[in-house]
N, C-alpha and C positions, 0 to 999 in steps of 0.2 A: 516044113518042120525044121530044117537045118537053119533057116533064117531066124525062126523063133528062139531056138536054143542059143544062137549067136547073140541076139538082142538081150536075152536074159543074162548071158555071160558078160556082156559089155556093161549092163546095168549093175550087176554084182561087183564087177571090177571097179566101176566108178564109185559105187557105194563104199567099198572097202578102201579104195584109193591106193595110190602108189606112195603114200607117206607125205606128199607135199601139202595136202589139205588136212586140216584138223577135223575131227568128228563134229565139232560144234558148227563149223561152216557148212558141212554136208547136211547136218540137221536143219540149219537155218534155210538152206536152199530147198530142201524137201518141204519144209513148212510153208515157204513162200509158194511153192508149186501147188500144195494142197489148198491154200487159201485162194489162189487164183482159179483153181478148178471149181471151187465152190462159189466164188464171187462173180465170175463171169455169167453163169446162168441167172443169178440173182439180179445182176445189173440189166440183163436183157429183159427179165420179167418186169422189173420196175419201169423200164422204158415203155413196155407194152401197156402197163396199167396207166401210166401218165398220159399216153396217147388216147386211151379209152376215156379217161376222165376229161380230157380237153374236148373231145367230141361231144360228150354228154353235156358239158357246160355250154358249148356253143349251141347245141340243140335247145337247151333251156332258154338261152338268150333269144333265140329266134321265136320260140313260143311266146315269150314275154312281149316281144315286139308286135306279134300278131294280135295278142289279147289287148294290148294298149291301143293299137290302131282301131280295133273294134269298139272299145270303150269310147274312144274319141268321136267316133261316128254318131254315138248316141247323145252327145252333149248338146245343150241348147245354143251354145255360142257358135256363130258362123266360122270364126277363125279356128276354133278347135275342131270343128267338123272338117274344114279344109285340110288342117294338119293331119287328121286321121286318114283322109283320102291320100294325101301325098306320102305319108309314112307307110301305108299299106301298099301303095304302088311301088315304093322303093324296095320293100321287102320282097315283093313279087319279082322285081327285076334282079335282085341280088341272089335269090334262091328259087329259080323258076321251077325246078323239078319237084320241090316240096310244097311251095306256097302259091304258085301262079293260079291254079284252078280254084283253090280255096278262097283266095282274095277276090278273084273275079266274081265268084258266087256271092261273097259278102257285099261287094260293091253293087252288084245287080240287085240284091235284096234291099240294100239301102236306098237305091234309086226307085224301086217299085213300091216300097213301104216306108216312106219317110215319116219322121215325127213331125206332126203339124204343130207349128208354133205361130200364134197370131202376130207375133212381133216381126216375123219374116215378111218381107215384101215379095211380090211375085217375081221380080227380077233376080233377087238373091236366090230364091228357091230354084229358079230355072238354071241359074249358073251352077249351083251345086249338082243338080241333076245332070246337066251336060258334062260336068267334070267326071262324075261317076261313070256315065255311059262311055265317055272317051277313054277313061282308064280301063274299062272292061273290054273295049274293042281293041286296044293296043295289044299287040302280041309280044310276049317276052321271047328271049332267045330260046331256041329249041335245042 
């Protein structure tokens, strides 16, 4: 109790001053203190919101990569299918906790149910199937 009274007494003495500070400088200092008390929580809140937005944006980018890789697997061009396999494998390696199992299921489905195109020769088809099976057997970091 004595310490509280002493703090109030010192604050009032500082506010009234000893005559060396003008009232305008005291008012300016109190205004700056008030602005900083309000501004600091707002800055912390804005930092939190910016971090949340960055995580949401990154998640959306990863989902787009997954969808684009799946679309590439359904293309008739061999080069595009291979690109889809490698893109999906890279996503599984970069983010194993979120996408490893999903992509391995996708590649396994692609290998088991391919789109039959008469333009494919059996060697090319076998190569794509082997690439898919190899990618699904590889283990990502745990």
